[in-house]
N, C-alpha and C positions, 0 to 999 in steps of 0.2 A: 874534278872527282866526285864520283858517284858514291853516295851511301846507300846501303840496304834498308830501305824503310819497312819492308815486309818480305815475309817468306811464305810460300803455298806449297803443300805437298799433296799429292793425290792419293795416298795409301800410308798404312802404318810404317812399312818399310821404308818408303820414300823419305817420310817425316823424320825416322832415325837416322837416315843418311844426310838429310838436310841439318839436324843438330849437330852432326859430327862436323860437318863442314863449316856450320856457322862457328862452332867451337874453335875450329882450326884457324879461321880467318879474324877470329875476334868480334864478330858480330854480335851485339845486343838484342836483335829481335829474334825471336823465337818461332819458328815454322807454324803455321796454322793447318791443321787438318781436321775434318769432322767425317765420321763414316760414310755420310752421303756424296762426298767429294770424290768424283772421278775425274779422268784427265779433262773432259771437256767443262765441267764445273770450274777447275782450276782455272782454265784459259779465260772463262769468261769472268770469273772474280779477278782475275789478273788485269784484264783489259779495263773493267770498271775501277778498280783502284788505282790504276796508272791515272785516270781522268782527273783524280783528286791529289796527285802529287805534284810538288814543284817541279816544274818542267826542266830545271838546269841540273838539280843535284841528287835525286832521288831516284834509286832502282828498285826494281823488284826482281826477287829470285824466286823461280819455281822448280819444283823436282818433279818430273812426270814419265811416265812410260810411253814409248814410240807407239806401242801397240802393235797390232796384227793386222793384215788385209787392208780395206779401203781407209781405214782411220788413219793410216801412215801418210795419206796423201796430204793433210792439212800441216804435218810437221815439214814435209819435204817442200811445199810451197810458202810456208810463211816463217820459218827458220833459217838462217846462215849457221851451219853446222860444221864443228871442228870435231875430230875423232879423238878421244881422250884415251881408249882402251880397246883395243882389238874390235873395233866396231860394236861393242857393247854398250859404250857409254860416250855420250857427246855433250860439249857445252854448245848451247845454240843462242843466238841473238835474234829477237824478232823484227823481222825485216822493216815493219811499218812504225816501231818504237822501240830504238835501241834499248831504253832502258829496261826492257823485260828480257832477263836473261834467264836460261833455262838450262838444268842439267837432266839429260834425257837418256834413259836407259832403254836400249833396244833388244827385244821387243818389250821388256818389263825388268823391273828390279831382281824378280826371281830369277830369271834366266842369267843375269849377269852373277848374282851370288852363286849360283849353281856352277857356272864356268870357273869364277877366281876361287871360290872357296871349298868346291865339291860339295856343297850342302845345299838343301832346299831344293834338291833336284826332283823329288817325286810329290806326289799331290797331296798326301798327309803334312810333309813338311812345309810346303807352301801354304796350307790351311792354317797352320801354326802362326804363320805371320799376318793372318787376316782375322783371326779370333782374339778374343779375350782384350785386355786393355792396353793402351799406347805405352804405358810404363813397363809392362813386361816385356814386350817385343822389344822396346828401347834397350831395356837392361842386356837382354841376349844379344842382340845385334852390335850394341855398342863395343861390347868386348871382342867381337870377331872381326869387327870393322877396324878398329884401331889395331889391333895386332895384326892383320893379314892384308889389309887393304891400304896400307900406310902410302906406299908409291903412287897408287890410283888416285887416292885422297890429295896427295900432295901435287900431283899434276893437274888435277881440277882446281886445287887452290891457286897454283901460279896462274892459270888461265883467267880465273876469275878475278886475280888480282889486277891482272892487266886490263880486264874489261872494266871493271869497277874503279880502279885506279886508287887501290889501298895497299 
């Protein structure tokens, strides 16, 4: 059985989603995010962190965006992915180290939220997710996510439970 030792997220909205998933799974680790953490930085931090983990029973969960264009190639080449919701959300396992597990939004969490919630579809709404502080964004998204994304979160939770063994 793997335990999730650390969680990393690439943006405020992904961090909020990670917090909701962590709470649902009963995890004690809080997702880590800083304003300078984009997807590539999250991946670098994740690989470095795994080097310090106990090889047998600790995993790392990241919440990232698939992105657009050439950036997608890295995810395609390095993660085994399972579709969780209409090709907008995947759970992926890093091919070179199965302890790195990712929730991947295609192409980004804002596109997912737009499709599912019919919200955050225009640029001004999307900017609201990227400005201010994490607590404000979390409060706004937590209510929406827990009310309207229950099935998606449950599907992701079930997949993660199988991968992590909890």
